[in-house]
N, CA, C and O atoms as CSV, one atom per row, in Angstrom:
chain,resi,resn,atom,element,x,y,z
A,1,UNK,N,N,5.719,-1.072,-40.168
A,1,UNK,CA,C,4.328,-1.027,-40.487
A,1,UNK,C,C,3.565,-2.332,-40.577
A,1,UNK,O,O,2.394,-2.432,-40.210
A,2,UNK,N,N,4.283,-3.336,-41.084
A,2,UNK,CA,C,3.806,-4.670,-41.338
A,2,UNK,C,C,3.826,-5.324,-39.959
A,2,UNK,O,O,2.813,-5.901,-39.563
A,3,UNK,N,N,4.909,-5.265,-39.219
A,3,UNK,CA,C,4.938,-5.829,-37.864
A,3,UNK,C,C,3.729,-5.309,-36.906
A,3,UNK,O,O,3.226,-5.971,-35.998
A,4,UNK,N,N,3.368,-4.000,-37.291
A,4,UNK,CA,C,2.168,-3.408,-36.230
A,4,UNK,C,C,0.911,-3.985,-37.007
A,4,UNK,O,O,-0.104,-4.257,-36.366
A,5,UNK,N,N,0.958,-4.150,-38.205
A,5,UNK,CA,C,-0.640,-4.843,-38.534
A,5,UNK,C,C,-0.613,-6.237,-38.258
A,5,UNK,O,O,-1.706,-6.790,-38.139
A,6,UNK,N,N,0.535,-6.989,-38.118
A,6,UNK,CA,C,0.396,-8.306,-37.641
A,6,UNK,C,C,-0.053,-8.362,-36.162
A,6,UNK,O,O,-0.878,-9.185,-35.767
A,7,UNK,N,N,0.527,-7.453,-35.379
A,7,UNK,CA,C,-0.020,-7.058,-34.199
A,7,UNK,C,C,-1.291,-6.900,-34.128
A,7,UNK,O,O,-1.928,-7.606,-33.345
A,8,UNK,N,N,-1.873,-6.035,-34.850
A,8,UNK,CA,C,-3.426,-5.938,-34.924
A,8,UNK,C,C,-4.114,-7.009,-35.110
A,8,UNK,O,O,-5.233,-7.136,-34.613
A,9,UNK,N,N,-3.457,-8.079,-35.967
A,9,UNK,CA,C,-4.397,-9.117,-36.173
A,9,UNK,C,C,-4.192,-10.101,-35.050
A,9,UNK,O,O,-5.181,-10.738,-34.688
A,10,UNK,N,N,-3.210,-10.278,-34.541
A,10,UNK,CA,C,-2.842,-11.130,-33.390
A,10,UNK,C,C,-3.853,-10.489,-32.159
A,10,UNK,O,O,-4.520,-11.326,-31.551
A,11,UNK,N,N,-3.985,-9.236,-31.809
A,11,UNK,CA,C,-4.917,-8.920,-30.783
A,11,UNK,C,C,-6.228,-9.184,-31.326
A,11,UNK,O,O,-7.008,-9.609,-30.474
A,12,UNK,N,N,-6.682,-9.066,-32.428
A,12,UNK,CA,C,-8.022,-9.264,-32.896
A,12,UNK,C,C,-8.349,-10.731,-32.705
A,12,UNK,O,O,-9.464,-11.092,-32.329
A,13,UNK,N,N,-7.257,-11.661,-32.997
A,13,UNK,CA,C,-7.552,-13.023,-32.799
A,13,UNK,C,C,-7.791,-13.409,-31.487
A,13,UNK,O,O,-8.683,-14.208,-31.204
A,14,UNK,N,N,-7.038,-12.886,-30.643
A,14,UNK,CA,C,-6.924,-13.218,-29.142
A,14,UNK,C,C,-8.292,-12.540,-28.663
A,14,UNK,O,O,-8.748,-13.148,-27.695
A,15,UNK,N,N,-8.940,-11.640,-28.995
A,15,UNK,CA,C,-10.218,-11.161,-28.460
A,15,UNK,C,C,-11.181,-12.045,-29.211
A,15,UNK,O,O,-12.251,-12.248,-28.636
A,16,UNK,N,N,-11.020,-12.547,-30.262
A,16,UNK,CA,C,-12.076,-13.452,-30.645
A,16,UNK,C,C,-11.978,-14.682,-30.109
A,16,UNK,O,O,-13.064,-15.222,-29.897
A,17,UNK,N,N,-10.848,-15.396,-29.777
A,17,UNK,CA,C,-10.874,-16.563,-29.219
A,17,UNK,C,C,-11.280,-16.375,-27.703
A,17,UNK,O,O,-11.773,-17.361,-27.154
A,18,UNK,N,N,-11.135,-15.276,-27.004
A,18,UNK,CA,C,-11.622,-15.102,-25.534
A,18,UNK,C,C,-12.879,-14.878,-25.777
A,18,UNK,O,O,-13.500,-15.185,-24.759
A,19,UNK,N,N,-13.851,-14.361,-26.899
A,19,UNK,CA,C,-15.054,-14.113,-26.610
A,19,UNK,C,C,-15.904,-15.387,-27.209
A,19,UNK,O,O,-16.818,-15.918,-26.579
A,20,UNK,N,N,-15.518,-15.757,-28.376
A,20,UNK,CA,C,-16.142,-16.758,-28.970
A,20,UNK,C,C,-15.857,-18.264,-28.698
A,20,UNK,O,O,-16.707,-19.151,-28.775
A,21,UNK,N,N,-14.635,-18.422,-28.392
A,21,UNK,CA,C,-14.195,-19.873,-28.025
A,21,UNK,C,C,-13.266,-19.974,-26.938
A,21,UNK,O,O,-12.102,-20.333,-27.116
A,22,UNK,N,N,-13.880,-19.581,-25.483
A,22,UNK,CA,C,-12.979,-19.378,-24.544
A,22,UNK,C,C,-12.531,-21.145,-24.063
A,22,UNK,O,O,-11.714,-21.261,-23.150
A,23,UNK,N,N,-12.987,-22.168,-24.584
A,23,UNK,CA,C,-12.656,-23.495,-23.987
A,23,UNK,C,C,-11.068,-23.449,-24.756
A,23,UNK,O,O,-10.157,-24.064,-24.201
A,24,UNK,N,N,-10.838,-22.809,-25.852
A,24,UNK,CA,C,-9.569,-22.932,-26.433
A,24,UNK,C,C,-8.325,-22.513,-25.338
A,24,UNK,O,O,-7.263,-23.082,-25.086
A,25,UNK,N,N,-8.859,-21.418,-24.869
A,25,UNK,CA,C,-7.802,-20.794,-23.758
A,25,UNK,C,C,-7.498,-21.679,-22.711
A,25,UNK,O,O,-6.348,-21.851,-22.308
A,26,UNK,N,N,-8.587,-22.304,-22.210
A,26,UNK,CA,C,-8.152,-23.285,-20.884
A,26,UNK,C,C,-7.887,-24.612,-21.372
A,26,UNK,O,O,-7.489,-25.384,-20.500
A,27,UNK,N,N,-8.002,-25.087,-22.531
A,27,UNK,CA,C,-7.546,-26.368,-23.089
A,27,UNK,C,C,-6.150,-26.619,-23.769
A,27,UNK,O,O,-5.438,-27.621,-23.690
A,28,UNK,N,N,-5.927,-25.338,-24.520
A,28,UNK,CA,C,-4.507,-25.280,-24.926
A,28,UNK,C,C,-3.792,-23.995,-24.569
A,28,UNK,O,O,-3.877,-22.970,-25.247
A,29,UNK,N,N,-3.073,-24.118,-23.444
A,29,UNK,CA,C,-2.288,-22.922,-22.946
A,29,UNK,C,C,-1.264,-22.722,-23.764
A,29,UNK,O,O,-0.875,-21.555,-23.708
A,30,UNK,N,N,-0.637,-23.429,-24.545
A,30,UNK,CA,C,0.434,-23.149,-25.536
A,30,UNK,C,C,-0.136,-22.212,-26.416
A,30,UNK,O,O,0.634,-21.392,-26.917
A,31,UNK,N,N,-1.357,-22.167,-26.712
A,31,UNK,CA,C,-1.837,-21.199,-27.912
A,31,UNK,C,C,-1.306,-19.938,-27.280
A,31,UNK,O,O,-0.394,-19.258,-27.752
A,32,UNK,N,N,-1.993,-19.680,-26.118
A,32,UNK,CA,C,-1.718,-18.308,-25.394
A,32,UNK,C,C,-0.043,-18.019,-25.433
A,32,UNK,O,O,0.439,-16.946,-25.796
A,33,UNK,N,N,0.440,-18.742,-25.159
A,33,UNK,CA,C,1.957,-18.694,-25.062
A,33,UNK,C,C,2.752,-18.287,-26.559
A,33,UNK,O,O,3.658,-17.469,-26.717
A,34,UNK,N,N,2.129,-19.089,-27.503
A,34,UNK,CA,C,2.604,-18.564,-28.812
A,34,UNK,C,C,1.956,-17.300,-29.271
A,34,UNK,O,O,2.615,-16.711,-30.127
A,35,UNK,N,N,1.029,-16.830,-28.984
A,35,UNK,CA,C,0.345,-15.641,-29.260
A,35,UNK,C,C,1.141,-14.463,-28.644
A,35,UNK,O,O,1.436,-13.464,-29.299
A,36,UNK,N,N,1.517,-14.670,-27.156
A,36,UNK,CA,C,2.332,-13.834,-26.538
A,36,UNK,C,C,3.466,-13.676,-27.053
A,36,UNK,O,O,3.958,-12.548,-27.025
A,37,UNK,N,N,4.290,-14.939,-27.753
A,37,UNK,CA,C,5.353,-14.653,-28.283
A,37,UNK,C,C,5.365,-13.896,-29.629
A,37,UNK,O,O,6.204,-13.096,-30.044
A,38,UNK,N,N,4.400,-14.275,-30.126
A,38,UNK,CA,C,4.308,-13.439,-31.746
A,38,UNK,C,C,3.950,-11.972,-31.291
A,38,UNK,O,O,4.552,-11.157,-31.990
A,39,UNK,N,N,3.169,-11.405,-30.353
A,39,UNK,CA,C,3.168,-10.221,-29.957
A,39,UNK,C,C,4.426,-9.443,-29.622
A,39,UNK,O,O,4.713,-8.320,-30.038
A,40,UNK,N,N,5.156,-10.237,-28.777
A,40,UNK,CA,C,6.415,-9.768,-28.148
A,40,UNK,C,C,7.467,-9.422,-29.555
A,40,UNK,O,O,7.961,-8.331,-29.839
A,41,UNK,N,N,7.578,-10.420,-30.123
A,41,UNK,CA,C,8.424,-10.533,-31.443
A,41,UNK,C,C,8.040,-9.675,-32.523
A,41,UNK,O,O,8.984,-9.271,-33.204
A,42,UNK,N,N,6.737,-9.241,-32.899
A,42,UNK,CA,C,6.289,-8.380,-33.730
A,42,UNK,C,C,6.520,-6.771,-33.049
A,42,UNK,O,O,6.799,-5.798,-33.750
A,43,UNK,N,N,6.346,-6.719,-31.570
A,43,UNK,CA,C,6.584,-5.443,-31.169
A,43,UNK,C,C,7.963,-5.058,-31.222
A,43,UNK,O,O,8.321,-3.901,-31.445
A,44,UNK,N,N,8.851,-6.159,-30.988
A,44,UNK,CA,C,10.232,-5.745,-31.162
A,44,UNK,C,C,10.767,-5.276,-32.304
A,44,UNK,O,O,11.567,-4.343,-32.384
A,45,UNK,N,N,10.239,-6.053,-33.375
A,45,UNK,CA,C,10.435,-5.417,-34.635
A,45,UNK,C,C,10.179,-4.124,-35.172
A,45,UNK,O,O,10.920,-3.325,-35.744
A,46,UNK,N,N,8.879,-4.083,-34.844
A,46,UNK,CA,C,8.040,-2.745,-35.082
A,46,UNK,C,C,8.604,-1.676,-34.528
A,46,UNK,O,O,8.577,-0.627,-35.172
A,47,UNK,N,N,9.243,-1.705,-33.204
A,47,UNK,CA,C,9.461,-0.589,-32.588
A,47,UNK,C,C,10.808,0.133,-32.994
A,47,UNK,O,O,11.100,1.216,-32.486
A,48,UNK,N,N,11.661,-0.518,-33.962
A,48,UNK,CA,C,12.980,0.006,-34.291
A,48,UNK,C,C,12.465,0.844,-35.673
A,48,UNK,O,O,13.361,1.544,-36.144
A,49,UNK,N,N,11.287,0.889,-36.342
A,49,UNK,CA,C,10.866,1.629,-37.164
A,49,UNK,C,C,9.912,2.483,-37.060
A,49,UNK,O,O,9.615,3.176,-38.033
A,50,UNK,N,N,9.251,2.599,-35.867
A,50,UNK,CA,C,8.143,3.443,-35.594
A,50,UNK,C,C,8.560,4.837,-35.143
A,50,UNK,O,O,9.609,5.060,-34.538
A,51,UNK,N,N,7.687,5.733,-35.473
A,51,UNK,CA,C,8.186,7.479,-35.093
A,51,UNK,C,C,8.169,7.360,-33.677
A,51,UNK,O,O,9.151,7.946,-33.221
A,52,UNK,N,N,7.401,6.801,-32.707
A,52,UNK,CA,C,7.150,6.814,-31.466
A,52,UNK,C,C,7.025,5.246,-31.061
A,52,UNK,O,O,6.019,4.618,-31.388
A,53,UNK,N,N,8.012,4.677,-30.384
A,53,UNK,CA,C,8.229,3.426,-29.841
A,53,UNK,C,C,7.426,3.106,-28.719
A,53,UNK,O,O,7.409,1.905,-28.449
A,54,UNK,N,N,6.782,3.821,-28.022
A,54,UNK,CA,C,6.161,3.397,-26.821
A,54,UNK,C,C,4.988,2.755,-27.059
A,54,UNK,O,O,4.456,2.262,-26.065
A,55,UNK,N,N,4.472,2.633,-28.040
A,55,UNK,CA,C,3.153,1.924,-28.265
A,55,UNK,C,C,3.879,0.215,-28.270
A,55,UNK,O,O,3.338,-0.610,-27.534
A,56,UNK,N,N,4.834,-0.126,-28.940
A,56,UNK,CA,C,5.198,-1.173,-29.030
A,56,UNK,C,C,5.882,-1.722,-27.830
A,56,UNK,O,O,5.946,-2.926,-27.583
A,57,UNK,N,N,6.424,-0.715,-27.048
A,57,UNK,CA,C,6.973,-1.264,-25.656
A,57,UNK,C,C,5.915,-1.590,-24.958
A,57,UNK,O,O,5.980,-2.668,-24.367
A,58,UNK,N,N,4.812,-0.876,-24.841
A,58,UNK,CA,C,3.680,-1.265,-24.189
A,58,UNK,C,C,3.275,-2.745,-24.376
A,58,UNK,O,O,3.173,-3.561,-23.460
A,59,UNK,N,N,3.037,-3.002,-25.807
A,59,UNK,CA,C,2.581,-4.426,-26.403
A,59,UNK,C,C,3.636,-5.391,-25.946
A,59,UNK,O,O,3.186,-6.524,-25.774
A,60,UNK,N,N,4.881,-5.255,-25.708
A,60,UNK,CA,C,5.678,-6.098,-25.325
A,60,UNK,C,C,5.700,-6.463,-23.874
A,60,UNK,O,O,6.011,-7.579,-23.457
A,61,UNK,N,N,5.356,-5.463,-23.150
A,61,UNK,CA,C,4.983,-5.623,-21.760
A,61,UNK,C,C,3.704,-6.397,-21.598
A,61,UNK,O,O,3.752,-7.382,-20.860
A,62,UNK,N,N,2.527,-6.081,-22.205
A,62,UNK,CA,C,1.477,-6.806,-22.214
A,62,UNK,C,C,1.635,-8.326,-22.726
A,62,UNK,O,O,0.925,-9.229,-22.284
A,63,UNK,N,N,2.550,-8.507,-23.621
A,63,UNK,CA,C,2.795,-9.950,-23.896
A,63,UNK,C,C,3.568,-10.683,-22.965
A,63,UNK,O,O,3.388,-11.898,-22.880
A,64,UNK,N,N,4.473,-10.065,-22.196
A,64,UNK,CA,C,4.951,-10.634,-20.927
A,64,UNK,C,C,4.098,-11.018,-19.971
A,64,UNK,O,O,4.280,-12.038,-19.306
A,65,UNK,N,N,2.890,-10.069,-19.794
A,65,UNK,CA,C,1.874,-10.108,-18.934
A,65,UNK,C,C,1.066,-11.353,-19.305
A,65,UNK,O,O,0.745,-12.166,-18.439
A,66,UNK,N,N,0.740,-11.502,-20.582
A,66,UNK,CA,C,-0.049,-12.532,-20.930
A,66,UNK,C,C,0.550,-14.075,-20.792
A,66,UNK,O,O,-0.118,-15.063,-20.489
A,67,UNK,N,N,2.009,-14.044,-21.096
A,67,UNK,CA,C,2.651,-15.261,-20.967
A,67,UNK,C,C,2.792,-15.768,-19.291
A,67,UNK,O,O,2.731,-16.939,-18.915
A,68,UNK,N,N,3.014,-14.449,-18.334
A,68,UNK,CA,C,2.945,-14.798,-17.032
A,68,UNK,C,C,1.580,-15.463,-16.482
A,68,UNK,O,O,1.485,-16.273,-15.560
A,69,UNK,N,N,0.676,-14.988,-17.177
A,69,UNK,CA,C,-0.705,-15.230,-16.550
A,69,UNK,C,C,-0.942,-16.492,-16.950
A,69,UNK,O,O,-1.533,-17.235,-16.167
A,70,UNK,N,N,-0.591,-16.908,-18.052
A,70,UNK,CA,C,-0.616,-18.306,-18.680
A,70,UNK,C,C,0.382,-19.442,-17.709
A,70,UNK,O,O,0.160,-20.627,-17.458
A,71,UNK,N,N,1.183,-18.833,-17.423
A,71,UNK,CA,C,2.183,-19.520,-16.662
A,71,UNK,C,C,1.892,-19.818,-15.316
A,71,UNK,O,O,2.259,-20.835,-14.727
A,72,UNK,N,N,1.212,-18.886,-14.844
A,72,UNK,CA,C,0.388,-19.115,-13.422
A,72,UNK,C,C,-0.782,-19.964,-13.450
A,72,UNK,O,O,-1.276,-20.369,-12.398
A,73,UNK,N,N,-1.296,-20.285,-14.673
A,73,UNK,CA,C,-2.521,-20.998,-15.047
A,73,UNK,C,C,-3.758,-20.010,-14.570
A,73,UNK,O,O,-4.714,-20.497,-13.967
A,74,UNK,N,N,-3.708,-18.942,-14.796
A,74,UNK,CA,C,-4.720,-17.958,-14.217
A,74,UNK,C,C,-6.048,-17.992,-15.276
A,74,UNK,O,O,-7.182,-17.653,-14.937
A,75,UNK,N,N,-5.690,-18.447,-16.558
A,75,UNK,CA,C,-6.817,-18.753,-17.539
A,75,UNK,C,C,-7.984,-19.793,-17.017
A,75,UNK,O,O,-9.103,-19.776,-17.528
A,76,UNK,N,N,-7.629,-20.696,-15.958
A,76,UNK,CA,C,-8.635,-21.486,-15.367
A,76,UNK,C,C,-9.806,-20.829,-14.852
A,76,UNK,O,O,-10.949,-21.262,-14.994
A,77,UNK,N,N,-9.417,-19.534,-14.116
A,77,UNK,CA,C,-10.434,-18.775,-13.151
A,77,UNK,C,C,-11.181,-17.827,-14.250
A,77,UNK,O,O,-10.720,-17.407,-15.311
A,78,UNK,N,N,-12.279,-17.647,-13.765
A,78,UNK,CA,C,-13.316,-17.017,-14.733
A,78,UNK,C,C,-12.810,-15.656,-15.243
A,78,UNK,O,O,-12.999,-15.331,-16.415
A,79,UNK,N,N,-12.134,-14.819,-14.327
A,79,UNK,CA,C,-11.809,-13.554,-14.305
A,79,UNK,C,C,-10.605,-13.569,-15.155
A,79,UNK,O,O,-10.489,-12.786,-16.098
A,80,UNK,N,N,-9.611,-14.529,-14.818
A,80,UNK,CA,C,-8.327,-14.389,-15.633
A,80,UNK,C,C,-8.436,-15.004,-17.038
A,80,UNK,O,O,-7.716,-14.703,-17.991
A,81,UNK,N,N,-9.515,-15.980,-17.038
A,81,UNK,CA,C,-9.590,-16.485,-18.462
A,81,UNK,C,C,-10.359,-15.741,-19.487
A,81,UNK,O,O,-10.212,-15.893,-20.700
A,82,UNK,N,N,-11.057,-15.058,-19.008
A,82,UNK,CA,C,-11.915,-14.205,-20.176
A,82,UNK,C,C,-11.067,-12.721,-20.073
A,82,UNK,O,O,-10.326,-12.388,-20.998
A,83,UNK,N,N,-11.230,-11.943,-18.975
A,83,UNK,CA,C,-10.745,-10.532,-18.919
A,83,UNK,C,C,-9.297,-10.290,-19.246
A,83,UNK,O,O,-8.873,-9.252,-19.754
A,84,UNK,N,N,-8.463,-11.497,-18.859
A,84,UNK,CA,C,-7.058,-11.075,-18.992
A,84,UNK,C,C,-6.717,-11.046,-20.630
A,84,UNK,O,O,-6.258,-10.018,-21.126
A,85,UNK,N,N,-6.964,-12.213,-21.421
A,85,UNK,CA,C,-6.929,-12.090,-22.782
A,85,UNK,C,C,-7.495,-11.319,-23.566
A,85,UNK,O,O,-6.955,-10.876,-24.579
A,86,UNK,N,N,-8.871,-11.009,-23.132
A,86,UNK,CA,C,-9.600,-10.130,-24.100
A,86,UNK,C,C,-9.088,-8.723,-23.547
A,86,UNK,O,O,-8.975,-7.958,-24.505
A,87,UNK,N,N,-8.806,-8.225,-22.577
A,87,UNK,CA,C,-7.997,-6.885,-22.320
A,87,UNK,C,C,-6.745,-6.829,-22.935
A,87,UNK,O,O,-6.537,-5.816,-23.603
A,88,UNK,N,N,-5.912,-7.617,-22.879
A,88,UNK,CA,C,-4.616,-7.744,-23.742
A,88,UNK,C,C,-4.842,-7.517,-25.130
A,88,UNK,O,O,-4.297,-6.561,-25.681
A,89,UNK,N,N,-5.680,-8.389,-25.830
A,89,UNK,CA,C,-5.885,-8.472,-27.062
A,89,UNK,C,C,-6.577,-6.995,-27.677
A,89,UNK,O,O,-6.351,-6.635,-28.832
A,90,UNK,N,N,-7.338,-6.303,-26.846
A,90,UNK,CA,C,-7.947,-5.014,-27.268
A,90,UNK,C,C,-6.868,-4.104,-27.057
A,90,UNK,O,O,-6.764,-3.273,-27.960
A,91,UNK,N,N,-5.974,-4.005,-26.067
A,91,UNK,CA,C,-5.108,-2.956,-26.072
A,91,UNK,C,C,-3.989,-3.195,-27.005
A,91,UNK,O,O,-3.505,-2.267,-27.652
A,92,UNK,N,N,-3.568,-4.398,-27.094
A,92,UNK,CA,C,-2.593,-4.551,-28.274
A,92,UNK,C,C,-3.138,-4.273,-29.667
A,92,UNK,O,O,-2.397,-3.738,-30.491
A,93,UNK,N,N,-4.279,-4.575,-29.953
A,93,UNK,CA,C,-4.698,-4.152,-31.303
A,93,UNK,C,C,-4.680,-2.501,-31.555
A,93,UNK,O,O,-4.286,-1.914,-32.563
A,94,UNK,N,N,-5.249,-1.917,-30.284
A,94,UNK,CA,C,-5.547,-0.593,-30.574
A,94,UNK,C,C,-4.263,0.200,-30.601
A,94,UNK,O,O,-4.168,1.177,-31.343
A,95,UNK,N,N,-3.302,-0.172,-29.841
A,95,UNK,CA,C,-1.738,0.218,-29.811
A,95,UNK,C,C,-1.239,0.155,-31.172
A,95,UNK,O,O,-0.918,1.137,-31.842
A,96,UNK,N,N,-1.188,-1.156,-31.572
A,96,UNK,CA,C,-0.636,-1.614,-32.927
A,96,UNK,C,C,-1.118,-0.761,-33.974
A,96,UNK,O,O,-0.316,-0.256,-34.759
A,97,UNK,N,N,-2.340,-0.554,-34.062
A,97,UNK,CA,C,-3.141,0.247,-35.141
A,97,UNK,C,C,-2.799,1.929,-34.897
A,97,UNK,O,O,-2.701,2.726,-35.829
A,98,UNK,N,N,-2.680,2.197,-33.809
A,98,UNK,CA,C,-2.024,3.727,-33.738
A,98,UNK,C,C,-0.910,3.603,-34.235
A,98,UNK,O,O,-0.681,4.413,-35.134
A,99,UNK,N,N,0.128,2.680,-33.930
A,99,UNK,CA,C,1.571,2.813,-34.257
A,99,UNK,C,C,1.580,2.707,-35.748
A,99,UNK,O,O,2.469,3.306,-36.352
A,100,UNK,N,N,0.706,2.024,-36.401
A,100,UNK,CA,C,0.934,1.915,-37.707
A,100,UNK,C,C,0.431,2.989,-38.556
A,100,UNK,O,O,0.885,3.196,-39.681
A,101,UNK,N,N,-0.456,3.638,-38.053
A,101,UNK,CA,C,-1.317,4.912,-38.734
A,101,UNK,C,C,-0.327,6.013,-38.264
A,101,UNK,O,O,0.147,6.611,-39.231
A,102,UNK,N,N,0.071,6.404,-37.204
A,102,UNK,CA,C,0.611,7.570,-36.916
A,102,UNK,C,C,2.172,7.733,-37.362
A,102,UNK,O,O,2.973,6.807,-37.236
A,103,UNK,N,N,2.495,8.921,-37.858
A,103,UNK,CA,C,3.795,9.171,-38.448
A,103,UNK,C,C,4.238,10.435,-38.109
A,103,UNK,O,O,5.114,10.923,-38.824
A,104,UNK,N,N,3.842,11.035,-37.218
A,104,UNK,CA,C,4.273,12.403,-36.778
A,104,UNK,C,C,4.054,13.478,-37.717
A,104,UNK,O,O,3.374,13.235,-38.713
A,105,UNK,N,N,4.587,14.759,-37.521
A,105,UNK,CA,C,4.383,15.630,-38.418
A,105,UNK,C,C,5.455,15.809,-39.377
A,105,UNK,O,O,6.565,15.339,-39.128
A,106,UNK,N,N,5.199,16.528,-40.592
A,106,UNK,CA,C,6.267,16.521,-41.516
A,106,UNK,C,C,7.507,17.560,-41.388
A,106,UNK,O,O,8.638,17.388,-41.844
A,107,UNK,N,N,6.997,18.756,-40.609
A,107,UNK,CA,C,8.089,19.624,-40.095
A,107,UNK,C,C,8.043,20.164,-38.991
A,107,UNK,O,O,6.919,20.147,-38.490
A,108,UNK,N,N,9.044,20.778,-38.240
A,108,UNK,CA,C,8.915,21.329,-36.899
A,108,UNK,C,C,8.087,22.320,-36.926
A,108,UNK,O,O,7.498,22.508,-35.862
A,109,UNK,N,N,7.744,23.286,-38.107
A,109,UNK,CA,C,6.982,24.314,-38.189
A,109,UNK,C,C,5.510,24.052,-37.951
A,109,UNK,O,O,4.776,24.922,-37.482
A,110,UNK,N,N,5.190,23.132,-38.201
A,110,UNK,CA,C,3.589,22.715,-38.335
A,110,UNK,C,C,3.374,22.269,-36.611
A,110,UNK,O,O,2.249,21.987,-36.199
A,111,UNK,N,N,4.370,22.254,-35.860
A,111,UNK,CA,C,3.926,22.008,-34.396
A,111,UNK,C,C,3.553,23.127,-33.774
A,111,UNK,O,O,2.847,22.994,-32.775
A,112,UNK,N,N,3.960,24.568,-34.242
A,112,UNK,CA,C,3.580,25.598,-33.571
A,112,UNK,C,C,2.325,25.849,-33.748
A,112,UNK,O,O,1.777,25.545,-34.807
A,113,UNK,N,N,1.661,26.450,-32.727
A,113,UNK,CA,C,0.032,27.152,-32.872
A,113,UNK,C,C,0.160,28.288,-33.688
A,113,UNK,O,O,1.163,28.959,-33.933
A,114,UNK,N,N,-1.186,28.426,-34.136
A,114,UNK,CA,C,-1.614,29.607,-35.128
A,114,UNK,C,C,-1.351,30.724,-34.714
A,114,UNK,O,O,-0.886,31.591,-35.454
A,115,UNK,N,N,-1.627,30.929,-33.312
A,115,UNK,CA,C,-1.735,32.176,-32.633
A,115,UNK,C,C,-0.254,32.762,-32.149
A,115,UNK,O,O,-0.102,33.874,-31.645
A,116,UNK,N,N,0.693,31.905,-32.372
A,116,UNK,CA,C,2.075,32.393,-31.931
A,116,UNK,C,C,3.029,32.753,-32.925
A,116,UNK,O,O,4.147,33.148,-32.593
């Protein structure tokens, strides 16, 4: 759960930088690589203890996408410089918060519908 909350903070920080300080993304591509590595490592740690690991698997794929986008220097273009990090940060934060808060049902009986 702590790794998921760390991913939430990383996602929000990425959105903050993309919206309010876009020059940081173009001037310091190592910042994006460091954020992508942090998202990947936190997702890898968190998926081992989560009820459903698909959220963190998705976050790891998004981290690889962010690192690849940075390696191809797409952050220098208007679309890649804003929408890429903004979308990755938003989706990572939402999925990590979902994974941190969702713990599944307590018993298999609670999965049955009332009418059956």
